[in-house]
N, CA, C and O atoms as a GROMACS GRO file, in nm:
protein
  560
    1MET      N    1  -4.691  -3.698  -2.681
    1MET     CA    2  -4.672  -3.569  -2.797
    1MET      C    3  -4.637  -3.474  -2.637
    1MET      O    4  -4.590  -3.360  -2.634
    2LYS      N    5  -4.684  -3.576  -2.487
    2LYS     CA    6  -4.646  -3.534  -2.346
    2LYS      C    7  -4.481  -3.559  -2.360
    2LYS      O    8  -4.400  -3.503  -2.286
    3TYR      N    9  -4.443  -3.655  -2.470
    3TYR     CA   10  -4.245  -3.679  -2.387
    3TYR      C   11  -4.226  -3.613  -2.569
    3TYR      O   12  -4.138  -3.664  -2.638
    4ALA      N   13  -4.294  -3.530  -2.612
    4ALA     CA   14  -4.203  -3.433  -2.750
    4ALA      C   15  -4.074  -3.326  -2.699
    4ALA      O   16  -3.961  -3.302  -2.741
    5ARG      N   17  -4.187  -3.260  -2.546
    5ARG     CA   18  -4.019  -3.135  -2.509
    5ARG      C   19  -3.960  -3.211  -2.408
    5ARG      O   20  -3.946  -3.122  -2.324
    6PRO      N   21  -3.931  -3.276  -2.374
    6PRO     CA   22  -3.819  -3.353  -2.336
    6PRO      C   23  -3.779  -3.436  -2.400
    6PRO      O   24  -3.662  -3.447  -2.364
    7LEU      N   25  -3.800  -3.513  -2.482
    7LEU     CA   26  -3.734  -3.520  -2.628
    7LEU      C   27  -3.667  -3.491  -2.656
    7LEU      O   28  -3.559  -3.549  -2.651
    8ILE      N   29  -3.690  -3.359  -2.715
    8ILE     CA   30  -3.653  -3.283  -2.787
    8ILE      C   31  -3.485  -3.194  -2.777
    8ILE      O   32  -3.388  -3.181  -2.852
    9ALA      N   33  -3.547  -3.125  -2.562
    9ALA     CA   34  -3.464  -3.182  -2.516
    9ALA      C   35  -3.296  -3.202  -2.474
    9ALA      O   36  -3.196  -3.131  -2.460
   10ILE      N   37  -3.329  -3.324  -2.466
   10ILE     CA   38  -3.254  -3.439  -2.438
   10ILE      C   39  -3.146  -3.423  -2.619
   10ILE      O   40  -3.028  -3.400  -2.645
   11LEU      N   41  -3.278  -3.454  -2.707
   11LEU     CA   42  -3.118  -3.460  -2.788
   11LEU      C   43  -3.078  -3.293  -2.834
   11LEU      O   44  -2.958  -3.271  -2.848
   12SER      N   45  -3.173  -3.177  -2.857
   12SER     CA   46  -3.068  -3.062  -2.833
   12SER      C   47  -2.949  -3.086  -2.813
   12SER      O   48  -2.855  -3.081  -2.893
   13CYS      N   49  -2.954  -3.143  -2.580
   13CYS     CA   50  -2.845  -3.135  -2.528
   13CYS      C   51  -2.724  -3.209  -2.570
   13CYS      O   52  -2.605  -3.183  -2.558
   14PHE      N   53  -2.799  -3.322  -2.631
   14PHE     CA   54  -2.655  -3.392  -2.705
   14PHE      C   55  -2.620  -3.414  -2.807
   14PHE      O   56  -2.556  -3.515  -2.837
   15LEU      N   57  -2.671  -3.272  -2.929
   15LEU     CA   58  -2.604  -3.244  -2.986
   15LEU      C   59  -2.576  -3.093  -2.974
   15LEU      O   60  -2.576  -3.020  -3.073
   16ILE      N   61  -2.551  -3.048  -2.843
   16ILE     CA   62  -2.455  -2.934  -2.823
   16ILE      C   63  -2.393  -3.006  -2.784
   16ILE      O   64  -2.311  -3.027  -2.874
   17SER      N   65  -2.360  -3.098  -2.662
   17SER     CA   66  -2.234  -3.164  -2.608
   17SER      C   67  -2.168  -3.224  -2.739
   17SER      O   68  -2.045  -3.220  -2.744
   18HIS      N   69  -2.232  -3.276  -2.837
   18HIS     CA   70  -2.109  -3.382  -3.003
   18HIS      C   71  -2.053  -3.205  -3.025
   18HIS      O   72  -1.944  -3.181  -2.974
   19GLN      N   73  -2.105  -3.120  -3.078
   19GLN     CA   74  -1.990  -3.035  -3.067
   19GLN      C   75  -1.873  -2.963  -3.034
   19GLN      O   76  -1.781  -2.911  -3.096
   20ALA      N   77  -1.924  -2.983  -2.852
   20ALA     CA   78  -1.794  -2.907  -2.848
   20ALA      C   79  -1.684  -2.987  -2.858
   20ALA      O   80  -1.576  -2.942  -2.820
   21TYR      N   81  -1.695  -3.155  -2.927
   21TYR     CA   82  -1.582  -3.179  -2.890
   21TYR      C   83  -1.567  -3.200  -3.163
   21TYR      O   84  -1.503  -3.277  -3.234
   22ALA      N   85  -1.656  -3.095  -3.192
   22ALA     CA   86  -1.562  -3.114  -3.327
   22ALA      C   87  -1.408  -3.036  -3.295
   22ALA      O   88  -1.380  -2.963  -3.201
   23LYS      N   89  -1.319  -3.081  -3.416
   23LYS     CA   90  -1.235  -3.033  -3.470
   23LYS      C   91  -1.220  -2.919  -3.489
   23LYS      O   92  -1.329  -2.871  -3.521
   24VAL      N   93  -1.088  -2.794  -3.486
   24VAL     CA   94  -1.158  -2.711  -3.572
   24VAL      C   95  -1.047  -2.581  -3.603
   24VAL      O   96  -0.982  -2.510  -3.526
   25TYR      N   97  -1.059  -2.587  -3.782
   25TYR     CA   98  -0.924  -2.611  -3.852
   25TYR      C   99  -0.915  -2.446  -3.878
   25TYR      O  100  -1.008  -2.367  -3.893
   26LYS      N  101  -0.787  -2.424  -3.879
   26LYS     CA  102  -0.748  -2.235  -3.936
   26LYS      C  103  -0.650  -2.310  -3.992
   26LYS      O  104  -0.576  -2.406  -3.969
   27TRP      N  105  -0.688  -2.203  -4.103
   27TRP     CA  106  -0.611  -2.169  -4.273
   27TRP      C  107  -0.556  -2.009  -4.274
   27TRP      O  108  -0.582  -1.930  -4.183
   28THR      N  109  -0.480  -1.977  -4.387
   28THR     CA  110  -0.484  -1.876  -4.427
   28THR      C  111  -0.518  -1.814  -4.586
   28THR      O  112  -0.413  -1.786  -4.644
   29ASP      N  113  -0.585  -1.800  -4.631
   29ASP     CA  114  -0.677  -1.720  -4.762
   29ASP      C  115  -0.546  -1.670  -4.810
   29ASP      O  116  -0.452  -1.674  -4.730
   30ASP      N  117  -0.520  -1.611  -4.956
   30ASP     CA  118  -0.459  -1.619  -5.073
   30ASP      C  119  -0.378  -1.449  -5.001
   30ASP      O  120  -0.259  -1.419  -5.003
   31LYS      N  121  -0.513  -1.358  -4.938
   31LYS     CA  122  -0.530  -1.238  -4.893
   31LYS      C  123  -0.476  -1.275  -4.765
   31LYS      O  124  -0.558  -1.281  -4.674
   32GLY      N  125  -0.382  -1.295  -4.745
   32GLY     CA  126  -0.376  -1.303  -4.600
   32GLY      C  127  -0.383  -1.269  -4.470
   32GLY      O  128  -0.304  -1.211  -4.396
   33GLN      N  129  -0.589  -1.355  -4.439
   33GLN     CA  130  -0.688  -1.332  -4.392
   33GLN      C  131  -0.664  -1.480  -4.332
   33GLN      O  132  -0.663  -1.574  -4.411
   34THR      N  133  -0.649  -1.498  -4.226
   34THR     CA  134  -0.641  -1.628  -4.089
   34THR      C  135  -0.840  -1.674  -4.050
   34THR      O  136  -0.924  -1.620  -3.977
   35HIS      N  137  -0.844  -1.775  -4.127
   35HIS     CA  138  -0.986  -1.818  -4.139
   35HIS      C  139  -1.041  -1.949  -4.004
   35HIS      O  140  -0.947  -2.027  -4.006
   36TYR      N  141  -1.114  -1.986  -3.927
   36TYR     CA  142  -1.136  -2.069  -3.855
   36TYR      C  143  -1.235  -2.200  -3.857
   36TYR      O  144  -1.331  -2.145  -3.911
   37SER      N  145  -1.259  -2.272  -3.846
   37SER     CA  146  -1.371  -2.370  -3.960
   37SER      C  147  -1.400  -2.494  -3.869
   37SER      O  148  -1.336  -2.528  -3.770
   38GLU      N  149  -1.538  -2.568  -3.936
   38GLU     CA  150  -1.545  -2.715  -3.853
   38GLU      C  151  -1.514  -2.766  -3.954
   38GLU      O  152  -1.568  -2.876  -3.964
   39HIS      N  153  -1.419  -2.728  -4.082
   39HIS     CA  154  -1.437  -2.846  -4.196
   39HIS      C  155  -1.328  -2.766  -4.242
   39HIS      O  156  -1.342  -2.645  -4.254
   40PRO      N  157  -1.207  -2.831  -4.270
   40PRO     CA  158  -1.141  -2.760  -4.379
   40PRO      C  159  -1.124  -2.745  -4.479
   40PRO      O  160  -1.145  -2.831  -4.564
   41ALA      N  161  -1.060  -2.570  -4.512
   41ALA     CA  162  -1.064  -2.599  -4.634
   41ALA      C  163  -1.024  -2.667  -4.773
   41ALA      O  164  -0.929  -2.744  -4.762
   42ALA      N  165  -1.072  -2.654  -4.892
   42ALA     CA  166  -1.036  -2.782  -5.041
   42ALA      C  167  -0.919  -2.618  -5.059
   42ALA      O  168  -0.925  -2.498  -5.034
   43ASN      N  169  -0.822  -2.722  -5.119
   43ASN     CA  170  -0.713  -2.658  -5.129
   43ASN      C  171  -0.593  -2.529  -5.096
   43ASN      O  172  -0.550  -2.432  -5.160
   44GLN      N  173  -0.569  -2.584  -4.970
   44GLN     CA  174  -0.532  -2.467  -4.869
   44GLN      C  175  -0.422  -2.603  -4.765
   44GLN      O  176  -0.415  -2.726  -4.765
   45SER      N  177  -0.357  -2.496  -4.691
   45SER     CA  178  -0.269  -2.601  -4.623
   45SER      C  179  -0.339  -2.562  -4.437
   45SER      O  180  -0.328  -2.459  -4.370
   46ASN      N  181  -0.420  -2.718  -4.398
   46ASN     CA  182  -0.503  -2.670  -4.317
   46ASN      C  183  -0.390  -2.688  -4.123
   46ASN      O  184  -0.294  -2.753  -4.083
   47GLU      N  185  -0.483  -2.589  -4.068
   47GLU     CA  186  -0.350  -2.652  -3.968
   47GLU      C  187  -0.546  -2.704  -3.823
   47GLU      O  188  -0.647  -2.634  -3.819
   48VAL      N  189  -0.517  -2.869  -3.719
   48VAL     CA  190  -0.601  -2.888  -3.628
   48VAL      C  191  -0.582  -2.786  -3.490
   48VAL      O  192  -0.530  -2.794  -3.379
   49ILE      N  193  -0.629  -2.724  -3.541
   49ILE     CA  194  -0.643  -2.680  -3.366
   49ILE      C  195  -0.736  -2.725  -3.199
   49ILE      O  196  -0.847  -2.742  -3.150
   50LYS      N  197  -0.622  -2.724  -3.176
   50LYS     CA  198  -0.676  -2.783  -3.067
   50LYS      C  199  -0.747  -2.711  -2.908
   50LYS      O  200  -0.693  -2.685  -2.801
   51PRO      N  201  -0.887  -2.696  -2.953
   51PRO     CA  202  -0.944  -2.593  -2.832
   51PRO      C  203  -0.899  -2.564  -2.644
   51PRO      O  204  -0.875  -2.674  -2.594
   52LYS      N  205  -0.889  -2.487  -2.576
   52LYS     CA  206  -0.795  -2.501  -2.492
   52LYS      C  207  -0.882  -2.520  -2.394
   52LYS      O  208  -0.785  -2.507  -2.320
   53THR      N  209  -0.981  -2.541  -2.313
   53THR     CA  210  -1.120  -2.529  -2.227
   53THR      C  211  -1.031  -2.621  -2.069
   53THR      O  212  -0.989  -2.737  -2.067
   54GLY      N  213  -1.029  -2.552  -1.992
   54GLY     CA  214  -1.026  -2.610  -1.870
   54GLY      C  215  -0.865  -2.646  -1.905
   54GLY      O  216  -0.806  -2.595  -2.000
   55HIS      N  217  -0.816  -2.726  -1.828
   55HIS     CA  218  -0.683  -2.795  -1.815
   55HIS      C  219  -0.708  -2.904  -1.961
   55HIS      O  220  -0.768  -3.006  -1.993
   56SER      N  221  -0.633  -2.815  -2.007
   56SER     CA  222  -0.598  -2.919  -2.159
   56SER      C  223  -0.635  -2.998  -2.108
   56SER      O  224  -0.729  -3.060  -2.057
   57ASP      N  225  -0.469  -2.978  -2.144
   57ASP     CA  226  -0.358  -3.075  -2.111
   57ASP      C  227  -0.370  -3.131  -1.959
   57ASP      O  228  -0.446  -3.073  -1.882
   58PRO      N  229  -0.281  -3.266  -1.904
   58PRO     CA  230  -0.306  -3.333  -1.795
   58PRO      C  231  -0.258  -3.259  -1.656
   58PRO      O  232  -0.202  -3.353  -1.600
   59VAL      N  233  -0.248  -3.157  -1.575
   59VAL     CA  234  -0.237  -3.127  -1.455
   59VAL      C  235  -0.187  -3.205  -1.386
   59VAL      O  236  -0.247  -3.312  -1.380
   60SER      N  237  -0.038  -3.190  -1.290
   60SER     CA  238   0.028  -3.287  -1.208
   60SER      C  239  -0.027  -3.183  -1.051
   60SER      O  240   0.031  -3.074  -1.052
   61TYR      N  241  -0.104  -3.195  -0.952
   61TYR     CA  242  -0.132  -3.117  -0.872
   61TYR      C  243  -0.029  -3.154  -0.720
   61TYR      O  244  -0.016  -3.081  -0.621
   62SER      N  245   0.033  -3.292  -0.744
   62SER     CA  246   0.174  -3.302  -0.599
   62SER      C  247   0.246  -3.213  -0.597
   62SER      O  248   0.259  -3.136  -0.692
   63THR      N  249   0.319  -3.204  -0.468
   63THR     CA  250   0.377  -3.063  -0.427
   63THR      C  251   0.543  -3.192  -0.450
   63THR      O  252   0.548  -3.312  -0.422
   64ALA      N  253   0.641  -3.110  -0.501
   64ALA     CA  254   0.749  -3.114  -0.518
   64ALA      C  255   0.820  -3.264  -0.456
   64ALA      O  256   0.782  -3.335  -0.363
   65ALA      N  257   0.940  -3.280  -0.552
   65ALA     CA  258   0.971  -3.457  -0.446
   65ALA      C  259   1.019  -3.454  -0.347
   65ALA      O  260   1.109  -3.373  -0.324
   66THR      N  261   0.974  -3.547  -0.249
   66THR     CA  262   1.069  -3.518  -0.130
   66THR      C  263   1.219  -3.529  -0.094
   66THR      O  264   1.277  -3.462  -0.008
   67SER      N  265   1.253  -3.591  -0.145
   67SER     CA  266   1.428  -3.648  -0.182
   67SER      C  267   1.484  -3.585  -0.349
   67SER      O  268   1.425  -3.573  -0.456
   68SER      N  269   1.551  -3.570  -0.327
   68SER     CA  270   1.629  -3.580  -0.454
   68SER      C  271   1.775  -3.641  -0.469
   68SER      O  272   1.852  -3.628  -0.374
   69THR      N  273   1.819  -3.711  -0.590
   69THR     CA  274   1.938  -3.771  -0.551
   69THR      C  275   2.052  -3.716  -0.651
   69THR      O  276   2.060  -3.720  -0.774
   70SER      N  277   2.179  -3.633  -0.501
   70SER     CA  278   2.308  -3.638  -0.576
   70SER      C  279   2.379  -3.707  -0.733
   70SER      O  280   2.302  -3.794  -0.776
   71ASN      N  281   2.483  -3.692  -0.809
   71ASN     CA  282   2.556  -3.697  -0.891
   71ASN      C  283   2.595  -3.827  -0.842
   71ASN      O  284   2.581  -3.925  -0.915
   72ASP      N  285   2.664  -3.839  -0.672
   72ASP     CA  286   2.662  -3.949  -0.634
   72ASP      C  287   2.514  -4.045  -0.621
   72ASP      O  288   2.403  -4.000  -0.592
   73ALA      N  289   2.550  -4.194  -0.651
   73ALA     CA  290   2.420  -4.266  -0.677
   73ALA      C  291   2.432  -4.265  -0.547
   73ALA      O  292   2.339  -4.195  -0.507
   74ASN      N  293   2.511  -4.312  -0.431
   74ASN     CA  294   2.465  -4.344  -0.263
   74ASN      C  295   2.445  -4.253  -0.178
   74ASN      O  296   2.459  -4.273  -0.057
   75THR      N  297   2.386  -4.067  -0.261
   75THR     CA  298   2.379  -3.957  -0.167
   75THR      C  299   2.256  -3.881  -0.130
   75THR      O  300   2.287  -3.824  -0.025
   76THR      N  301   2.192  -3.864  -0.145
   76THR     CA  302   2.050  -3.877  -0.120
   76THR      C  303   2.021  -3.783   0.037
   76THR      O  304   2.029  -3.800   0.159
   77THR      N  305   1.964  -3.618  -0.125
   77THR     CA  306   1.916  -3.502   0.011
   77THR      C  307   1.737  -3.459   0.038
   77THR      O  308   1.633  -3.424  -0.019
   78ASN      N  309   1.779  -3.483   0.130
   78ASN     CA  310   1.672  -3.460   0.216
   78ASN      C  311   1.533  -3.294   0.192
   78ASN      O  312   1.548  -3.189   0.255
   79THR      N  313   1.444  -3.313   0.114
   79THR     CA  314   1.421  -3.125   0.050
   79THR      C  315   1.282  -3.126   0.131
   79THR      O  316   1.196  -3.039   0.116
   80ALA      N  317   1.270  -3.232   0.215
   80ALA     CA  318   1.092  -3.188   0.281
   80ALA      C  319   1.074  -3.069   0.324
   80ALA      O  320   1.180  -3.021   0.363
   81ALA      N  321   0.995  -3.006   0.333
   81ALA     CA  322   0.951  -2.910   0.371
   81ALA      C  323   1.028  -2.943   0.564
   81ALA      O  324   1.044  -3.046   0.629
   82PRO      N  325   1.059  -2.786   0.594
   82PRO     CA  326   1.150  -2.774   0.708
   82PRO      C  327   1.046  -2.785   0.876
   82PRO      O  328   0.925  -2.765   0.886
   83LEU      N  329   1.111  -2.809   0.951
   83LEU     CA  330   0.944  -2.781   1.082
   83LEU      C  331   0.973  -2.680   1.115
   83LEU      O  332   1.057  -2.590   1.128
   84PRO      N  333   0.838  -2.736   1.129
   84PRO     CA  334   0.796  -2.575   1.198
   84PRO      C  335   0.815  -2.526   1.298
   84PRO      O  336   0.792  -2.605   1.390
   85ALA      N  337   0.862  -2.383   1.348
   85ALA     CA  338   0.880  -2.320   1.511
   85ALA      C  339   0.828  -2.327   1.588
   85ALA      O  340   0.708  -2.300   1.584
   86LYS      N  341   0.872  -2.356   1.672
   86LYS     CA  342   0.856  -2.387   1.824
   86LYS      C  343   0.697  -2.216   1.789
   86LYS      O  344   0.720  -2.109   1.733
   87ASP      N  345   0.567  -2.260   1.848
   87ASP     CA  346   0.431  -2.157   1.854
   87ASP      C  347   0.349  -2.192   1.960
   87ASP      O  348   0.265  -2.281   1.973
   88PRO      N  349   0.396  -2.090   2.045
   88PRO     CA  350   0.326  -2.093   2.214
   88PRO      C  351   0.207  -2.063   2.192
   88PRO      O  352   0.132  -2.078   2.289
   89GLU      N  353   0.147  -2.013   2.071
   89GLU     CA  354  -0.092  -2.038   2.031
   89GLU      C  355  -0.084  -2.152   1.990
   89GLU      O  356  -0.201  -2.192   1.986
   90ARG      N  357   0.029  -2.288   1.932
   90ARG     CA  358  -0.095  -2.332   1.884
   90ARG      C  359  -0.067  -2.412   1.984
   90ARG      O  360  -0.144  -2.500   2.023
   91CYS      N  361   0.136  -2.366   2.073
   91CYS     CA  362   0.106  -2.479   2.161
   91CYS      C  363  -0.034  -2.551   2.280
   91CYS      O  364  -0.093  -2.651   2.319
   92ALA      N  365  -0.017  -2.399   2.290
   92ALA     CA  366  -0.159  -2.413   2.444
   92ALA      C  367  -0.254  -2.482   2.344
   92ALA      O  368  -0.249  -2.600   2.380
   93GLN      N  369  -0.376  -2.471   2.192
   93GLN     CA  370  -0.420  -2.502   2.174
   93GLN      C  371  -0.388  -2.735   2.193
   93GLN      O  372  -0.455  -2.816   2.256
   94ALA      N  373  -0.268  -2.756   2.110
   94ALA     CA  374  -0.300  -2.849   2.118
   94ALA      C  375  -0.299  -2.907   2.299
   94ALA      O  376  -0.376  -3.003   2.306
   95ARG      N  377  -0.252  -2.885   2.400
   95ARG     CA  378  -0.219  -2.925   2.480
   95ARG      C  379  -0.394  -2.872   2.517
   95ARG      O  380  -0.476  -2.952   2.562
   96LYS      N  381  -0.410  -2.802   2.503
   96LYS     CA  382  -0.584  -2.786   2.563
   96LYS      C  383  -0.698  -2.866   2.489
   96LYS      O  384  -0.814  -2.842   2.521
   97ASN      N  385  -0.670  -2.962   2.388
   97ASN     CA  386  -0.690  -3.043   2.263
   97ASN      C  387  -0.657  -3.118   2.399
   97ASN      O  388  -0.739  -3.095   2.488
   98GLN      N  389  -0.582  -3.181   2.425
   98GLN     CA  390  -0.578  -3.323   2.469
   98GLN      C  391  -0.572  -3.300   2.550
   98GLN      O  392  -0.511  -3.387   2.614
   99ASN      N  393  -0.610  -3.199   2.624
   99ASN     CA  394  -0.702  -3.264   2.733
   99ASN      C  395  -0.813  -3.268   2.767
   99ASN      O  396  -0.844  -3.351   2.852
  100THR      N  397  -0.905  -3.185   2.716
  100THR     CA  398  -1.003  -3.175   2.617
  100THR      C  399  -1.021  -3.362   2.634
  100THR      O  400  -1.093  -3.424   2.712
  101LEU      N  401  -0.934  -3.411   2.536
  101LEU     CA  402  -0.997  -3.567   2.478
  101LEU      C  403  -1.002  -3.669   2.616
  101LEU      O  404  -1.084  -3.754   2.649
  102GLN      N  405  -0.869  -3.617   2.683
  102GLN     CA  406  -0.808  -3.702   2.779
  102GLN      C  407  -0.990  -3.683   2.917
  102GLN      O  408  -1.049  -3.788   2.944
  103THR      N  409  -1.033  -3.579   2.965
  103THR     CA  410  -1.106  -3.575   3.032
  103THR      C  411  -1.265  -3.575   2.969
  103THR      O  412  -1.338  -3.516   3.048
  104SER      N  413  -1.320  -3.612   2.878
  104SER     CA  414  -1.442  -3.565   2.840
  104SER      C  415  -1.480  -3.720   2.759
  104SER      O  416  -1.403  -3.775   2.680
  105SER      N  417  -1.603  -3.769   2.795
  105SER     CA  418  -1.680  -3.865   2.806
  105SER      C  419  -1.698  -3.888   2.680
  105SER      O  420  -1.677  -4.005   2.647
  106ARG      N  421  -1.739  -3.800   2.579
  106ARG     CA  422  -1.832  -3.792   2.459
  106ARG      C  423  -1.791  -3.658   2.394
  106ARG      O  424  -1.819  -3.560   2.462
  107ILE      N  425  -1.735  -3.636   2.287
  107ILE     CA  426  -1.682  -3.510   2.212
  107ILE      C  427  -1.764  -3.572   2.070
  107ILE      O  428  -1.775  -3.665   1.991
  108GLN      N  429  -1.803  -3.457   2.103
  108GLN     CA  430  -1.884  -3.437   1.965
  108GLN      C  431  -1.839  -3.368   1.826
  108GLN      O  432  -1.943  -3.301   1.824
  109ILE      N  433  -1.767  -3.323   1.697
  109ILE     CA  434  -1.747  -3.262   1.552
  109ILE      C  435  -1.773  -3.264   1.504
  109ILE      O  436  -1.839  -3.365   1.480
  110LYS      N  437  -1.765  -3.140   1.387
  110LYS     CA  438  -1.802  -3.155   1.298
  110LYS      C  439  -1.740  -3.240   1.136
  110LYS      O  440  -1.623  -3.279   1.134
  111ASP      N  441  -1.770  -3.248   1.096
  111ASP     CA  442  -1.737  -3.375   0.958
  111ASP      C  443  -1.772  -3.311   0.853
  111ASP      O  444  -1.885  -3.263   0.844
  112ASP      N  445  -1.642  -3.294   0.716
  112ASP     CA  446  -1.714  -3.206   0.616
  112ASP      C  447  -1.849  -3.187   0.601
  112ASP      O  448  -1.908  -3.082   0.630
  113LYS      N  449  -1.911  -3.312   0.546
  113LYS     CA  450  -2.002  -3.220   0.549
  113LYS      C  451  -2.072  -3.121   0.606
  113LYS      O  452  -2.165  -3.062   0.551
  114GLY      N  453  -2.027  -3.101   0.724
  114GLY     CA  454  -2.084  -3.051   0.819
  114GLY      C  455  -2.190  -3.075   0.870
  114GLY      O  456  -2.287  -2.998   0.874
  115GLU      N  457  -2.181  -3.220   0.930
  115GLU     CA  458  -2.289  -3.285   1.044
  115GLU      C  459  -2.208  -3.298   1.144
  115GLU      O  460  -2.086  -3.282   1.131
  116TYR      N  461  -2.263  -3.326   1.248
  116TYR     CA  462  -2.141  -3.323   1.362
  116TYR      C  463  -2.245  -3.430   1.442
  116TYR      O  464  -2.364  -3.448   1.468
  117HIS      N  465  -2.053  -3.509   1.467
  117HIS     CA  466  -2.112  -3.728   1.527
  117HIS      C  467  -2.067  -3.704   1.611
  117HIS      O  468  -2.056  -3.584   1.639
  118TYR      N  469  -2.007  -3.823   1.715
  118TYR     CA  470  -1.960  -3.808   1.789
  118TYR      C  471  -1.812  -3.898   1.779
  118TYR      O  472  -1.784  -3.948   1.670
  119LEU      N  473  -1.736  -3.915   1.872
  119LEU     CA  474  -1.596  -3.962   1.842
  119LEU      C  475  -1.613  -4.123   1.895
  119LEU      O  476  -1.645  -4.145   2.011
  120ASN      N  477  -1.580  -4.264   1.773
  120ASN     CA  478  -1.608  -4.346   1.744
  120ASN      C  479  -1.438  -4.318   1.845
  120ASN      O  480  -1.371  -4.216   1.860
  121PRO      N  481  -1.414  -4.483   1.906
  121PRO     CA  482  -1.280  -4.485   1.924
  121PRO      C  483  -1.127  -4.496   1.844
  121PRO      O  484  -1.010  -4.487   1.882
  122ASP      N  485  -1.167  -4.511   1.766
  122ASP     CA  486  -1.043  -4.512   1.639
  122ASP      C  487  -1.056  -4.297   1.615
  122ASP      O  488  -0.965  -4.215   1.606
  123GLU      N  489  -1.146  -4.284   1.615
  123GLU     CA  490  -1.124  -4.114   1.609
  123GLU      C  491  -1.036  -4.144   1.704
  123GLU      O  492  -0.927  -4.190   1.674
  124LEU      N  493  -1.075  -4.119   1.835
  124LEU     CA  494  -1.028  -4.077   1.947
  124LEU      C  495  -0.906  -4.083   1.956
  124LEU      O  496  -0.844  -3.990   2.008
  125LYS      N  497  -0.822  -4.234   1.891
  125LYS     CA  498  -0.707  -4.252   1.943
  125LYS      C  499  -0.630  -4.150   1.884
  125LYS      O  500  -0.549  -4.075   1.938
  126GLN      N  501  -0.688  -4.158   1.695
  126GLN     CA  502  -0.602  -4.085   1.552
  126GLN      C  503  -0.654  -3.943   1.639
  126GLN      O  504  -0.558  -3.869   1.618
  127LYS      N  505  -0.720  -3.890   1.696
  127LYS     CA  506  -0.731  -3.712   1.785
  127LYS      C  507  -0.612  -3.690   1.857
  127LYS      O  508  -0.529  -3.607   1.821
  128MET      N  509  -0.594  -3.793   2.006
  128MET     CA  510  -0.536  -3.739   2.089
  128MET      C  511  -0.381  -3.800   2.016
  128MET      O  512  -0.285  -3.773   2.088
  129GLU      N  513  -0.334  -3.897   1.848
  129GLU     CA  514  -0.216  -3.879   1.842
  129GLU      C  515  -0.196  -3.732   1.702
  129GLU      O  516  -0.135  -3.737   1.595
  130GLU      N  517  -0.259  -3.641   1.751
  130GLU     CA  518  -0.255  -3.583   1.655
  130GLU      C  519  -0.216  -3.476   1.737
  130GLU      O  520  -0.102  -3.429   1.731
  131ALA      N  521  -0.329  -3.423   1.835
  131ALA     CA  522  -0.237  -3.324   1.985
  131ALA      C  523  -0.113  -3.289   2.040
  131ALA      O  524  -0.054  -3.193   2.090
  132SER      N  525  -0.089  -3.464   1.993
  132SER     CA  526   0.060  -3.510   2.095
  132SER      C  527   0.139  -3.488   1.985
  132SER      O  528   0.257  -3.505   2.015
  133LYS      N  529   0.127  -3.466   1.900
  133LYS     CA  530   0.218  -3.446   1.742
  133LYS      C  531   0.255  -3.324   1.679
  133LYS      O  532   0.329  -3.302   1.584
  134ALA      N  533   0.146  -3.205   1.800
  134ALA     CA  534   0.143  -3.037   1.732
  134ALA      C  535   0.178  -3.032   1.885
  134ALA      O  536   0.231  -2.924   1.913
  135ILE      N  537   0.169  -3.089   1.956
  135ILE     CA  538   0.279  -3.036   2.094
  135ILE      C  539   0.396  -3.102   2.108
  135ILE      O  540   0.432  -3.083   2.224
  136GLU      N  541   0.477  -3.173   2.049
  136GLU     CA  542   0.595  -3.259   2.032
  136GLU      C  543   0.613  -3.127   1.931
  136GLU      O  544   0.723  -3.073   1.934
  137GLU      N  545   0.493  -3.062   1.825
  137GLU     CA  546   0.645  -3.025   1.746
  137GLU      C  547   0.630  -2.801   1.786
  137GLU      O  548   0.690  -2.697   1.762
  138SER      N  549   0.548  -2.836   1.831
  138SER     CA  550   0.504  -2.718   1.899
  138SER      C  551   0.579  -2.608   2.027
  138SER      O  552   0.662  -2.518   2.036
  139CYS      N  553   0.477  -2.693   2.117
  139CYS     CA  554   0.597  -2.669   2.236
  139CYS      C  555   0.766  -2.723   2.280
  139CYS      O  556   0.841  -2.814   2.246
  140ASP      N  557   0.767  -2.619   2.367
  140ASP     CA  558   0.945  -2.594   2.423
  140ASP      C  559   0.983  -2.697   2.500
  140ASP      O  560   1.097  -2.700   2.547
   0.00000   0.00000   0.00000
């Protein structure tokens, strides 16, 4: 008997989730009233309704294409985002970051999980490249 409640709870969840995938039928009766049901109406024209919950259809989150081809097959136009304008604040921060990366022996950062760890040599190299790229893009 001690397993009865968990078993009932699991079965209930299964039955509820199974109903979420049931078909929904729509029809209009002789009086013009619209009806919705899990079962099709007898002797009526039924329409199957696809409920929209969340993203019903596949969604593409990709950005616009980076290049497009004009009518001439040999001509390609680059439609990538323009480079950012020179930004003195970003330049100063990038130079400060680069200086810290070059002069500090151990650098601790917070990862995506919110935990701190020290940069390993590969991560340090990557951060140096990012700082150099930011300097190149933002500084005069």
